[in-house]
Every structure is written in C-alpha cells, then in structure tokens.
N, C-alpha and C positions, 0 to 999 in steps of 0.2 A: 852618657848624655850625647846628644847630637852636636856636632861642631857648628860654628857659625856659618861656615861655607855650605854645609848640607842644608841647614835651615833656610838659608838664602835661596838655594836651588829649588827647594820645595815651595817656598813662597812665590818664586818666579814662575814656576810651572802652574801654580794655582791661579795666579793673576792672568797668565797667558791663556789658560783654558777658559777662564771667566770672560776674557775679552772675545775669544772665539764664539762662545755661546751667545754673548750679547750681540755680536756682529750677525750671527745667524738669525737671531730673533728680529733684529732690525731689518735684515734682508727680506724675511717672510712678511713682516708687517708693511714694508714699503712696496716691494715688488710682487709679492705673491698674495696680498690680501684679497684682491678681486677674484683670483682663481679659487681660493679656499671659500670665499663667501658664496661663490656660485655653486660649489659642491654642496655646501650646507643648505642652500636654498632649494637644491634639487631633491633633497630628502623630502619624502611626502608620506602621507597616510592615505590609504585607499580602503574603501568599504566594499567588500565582495559579498554578494548575496549567496547563501548556501541553500540550494533547492531541496525540499523534502522529497521522498519517494512517494509517488501517488499510490494509493491503495489499489489492490487488484479486484477485479470482478470475476467471481467464480460461479460455476454451475453447481447443481445439487451434489455432485460427486467430487467437487473440489478442482475440476478442470478449469484452467485459466481461459477466460474470454477476453480479458484486457489486463495488461501489465506494463510496467515501465522498464526501459533500458536506459543506461547512462551514456550520453554523448557529450563531446566537448563543444562549447560555444566560445567564440572569439570576441574579446573586447580589447579596447585600447586605452592607455593612459594618454589621451590626446595631446596634452600640453608638453609631453615628454618625447613625442615622435619627431624625429628629424627627417629631412628630405621627404616631406609628406606626399609630394607628387609622385616620387619614385615608389614609395610604399603603396600608394593607391594603384599604381600601374601593376605592380607585382601581385597584389591581393586580387585585383580584378581578373587576372589570368587564371589564378588558382581556384577562386571561388565561383567564377562565372557570373559575377555581379557587375553592375554598371560602374565604371571607373569614377564618374562624376559624383555618384552618391557616396562611394567610399571616401573620396577626397573631402566631401562636405562634412562627413562625420569626423574625420581626422582633424579637420580645421577648427573644431570646437575647442574652446578653452576650458576643458573639463578633465577631471581625473578618471572618469569612467564613461565610455560610450560603446554601445554594442556595434560590432562590425558584422558578424554572422552568427546565427543561432543554430545549434544542433547540426554540426557538419560532420562529414564522414571521416573515419580514421586516416584515410589516404590523404585527404586535404589537410588534416591536422599535421601530419608528418611533413608535408611539403612546406607548410608555413613555418614550422619549427626549424627547418633547414635554412630558412632565410636569416635566422638569428637577428631579428629586428628588436631592439630594445623598445619597450613600451607596449608590445603586443603580449597579451596574456590569455590563458584559457581557464574556463571554469566549467565544472560538470553540471549538466542539466538533464532532466528526464525527457525521454521521447516515448510517447504512448504507442504501444504495439498491440494489435489484435490478431493473435495467432490463428484464429478460426476464420478470418476473412469475412465472408458474407453471413456467416452463421449468427443469428440473433442480432443482425445489424440494426434493425429498427428499435429493438429493445435496449441494447447496450449503448448505442449512440457513439459519439466521438468527442475529441477535445481539440482545442486550438493550439497555436504556437506557444502560449504560456501555460499549457496544460490545464486550462479551465474547461469544464464540460460545456458542450454546446448543444448536445441532443441526448435524448434517452436517459438511461440510468446515470450516465456520466454527468448530465446536467442536473437531474433531479436530486442526486446525492453528492453534488460537487463539494459541499462543505465537509462531508465525512471523508471523501476520497482524497482531497487535495493536500491536507496537512498544513503545517505552518512553516513558512520559510525561516531560516536562520541567517545570521550575519557574522562576518569576520572582519574586524577592523585591524589592519596590519600596517606596520611601518616598513617603508622601502628606503634603500640607500640611494645615492646619487645615480647609480647605474640601474635603478629600478629593480633590484633584486630584493625579494622579500626577506626581511630580517626575522627569522623564526624566534630568536631570543627576545625580540621586541614586539611580539604579537600583543596588541593592546587589549583587545577584548574579543570574546567569542560567545555567540548565542547559538547553540546547535539547533538544527531544524527538527521539527516534530513530524514524523512520517504519517501519511494518511492511513485510514482504516480500510480494511477489506469489506466488500459487499458480497454476501452469499445469496444467490438466487435459488428458487425452486426449479428453475429451468434445467432440463436434462439435455446436454449438448448433443447426444446421439439422436434422441427423439426430435429435437429442434432441427438438426441437419436433415433427417429423413423427411420431416414435414415440409421443409423448404423445397427439397428436391421434387417431391411428389406434387406439391402445389405448382411449381414452375412447369413441370411436364403437363399438368392438366390445363393450365392457362394457355400454354402454347398450342395444345391439341385443339382447344375450342376457340382460339384467337381472342381470348379475354384480355382486356387492357390491364386488369389487376385482380387480385384476390387475397383472401386471408384465411388462416387456419388457427384455431385455438384448441390446444389439447390439455385437458384437466385430468387429474388423478381422482377417480370416483370416491374413494374412501375419505380423502382429506380435502379435496377441492384445490389442491396445489396446482399452480400453473406449470405444466411440463414443457410446453412449447407455445410460442406465439409467432407464427410465420406470415410474411406478407410478400406479395409479388407485384412489381419487380423488386429485386433486392440489389444491394450495392456493396462494394468492398469498403469497409470503414477505414482501412489503411490508406485509401485514396479518396477520401470523402470530398475533397475539394473539386475533384473532377466529375462528381456525380450531379445529376439533375435534382434540384430541390423537390420536385414532384416525386421523384423516386425515393427520396429520403422520408417522405411523409408517412407517419405512422397512422394507418387506416383504422 
C-alpha cells in the first residue's frame, strides 16, 4: 500500500496539473477568444463549377475538325483577398488586363469571382509563384479547330463560355456542350481545400460527338480551287457543293472568302456569312 506521503504528493501534482489546465483554458477564453473566433469564421464553403468536355466534330473518316483542350481559368475568393490593391497591380502586369477592372472584381464581397478565363500555362505559373491566398484555378475547355479555314462556314465557332455561335457548333450546341458539374468544398482559414471534407460532388456529363459526311481532303481541295478561281476572275464571292452521286452525301461545301475559325473575332461578319 502507498504511504500517506506518496498519496499526498500524487494528489498535489494532480491538483497542480488541474490548476495549470484551468489557467490555460482561462487564458484562451479571455485573451485568445477573438483570434480563434476569427479563424473559425474564415472557414468557408465554395462552389466550383466543373466544365464538361465539349463533343468533337469529325469528318466522314474520323478526322477532327473541332475539339477541346483544357486550360486554367483564374478565380478569386474575393472576401479572403488581403492587400487587394497590390494583388490587382501584380495580376494586371501578368495578365495584361486593366488594373481598375481587376480591383473592382476583387472588391466584391463574394466567395467566387472570375478574374481571367482560359489563360496560358506561362501566365498560370507566374501567378502561382506569387503565392497569394484566395486565388484559385479551375480547368475549362478551349475550343480548337485544327484545320483552320477548312469547312469554316459549316463547322462554325464558339464563344468564351463554349456555346456555339455559328454553323454546326450552334445548330447542335445542345448535343455538343454536355452538362456542367459542381463541387462543393470546405476550405480552412488559410483557404486550403479540405479534401477530407468535400461536401458534395456532381460530376459533369461530357458532350456527344458529331460525325459529318464531309471529307476533309475534298473540302480542303474545293476551298483552294474556289479561292484560286475567284481571285483569277476578281469575283467577290463564290460557293462550291460536292455530292457523292450514289448516296447524295455532302462531301464538301466551300465558300469564298473563308476565315480562320480559331480567330473568328477578328473576321468580318460578311466573310462569316454562309452563302
């Protein structure tokens, strides 16, 4: 059995430890309460849209006339950005955007505001090196037309949100676009996503491909010969339609003048007109 002296020492150390613990709790509640309350309030949930992959447009032999590539888009958790003026200055230099507009977006009291859409990998790396809390990236689709002017009036093009604006891209937009998904995530006080506390995920549904009867080789040759003929006779415009005799399938539909669908914004509306 333990002696009275040893029991007394154990009891004394127990009381001493309890007093220290109570003192620590009191210190936290009195002097650190505001700090911990601020950390707790800084935890937030953010909804991030997950873009689907837009369907491809293919010729009769499966050659790609339109497809998607994935690029990073920059958004901000605006209410968590500190030194907004300095951040706007830095982003303006990297992105080549007006500093006033960036600051206006950062000054919104929101959890999600777009800063720049579909930016180059070099700019993404430059922004990441800044290590600014509250700036995040999300993958978005960029429409690419690998054949340039080939079948431009038929294929058409898309806008910044990957919605079809002309041609097949517009006519079959609902088939090609797909359905966006969403990710509701929990972030800590330092705006780091807590993977273990991912609240909900609705995955995107990718768009469907469109297969045309157009033959890319015949289409390209038709456009070249048409352009040469129009230039030779000083014609303002012209068109060529090539059909397969046995089936009636459309193998080419060429118009002059043509334009590069990868730079559709720089083209003349009259040039884009499908004659």
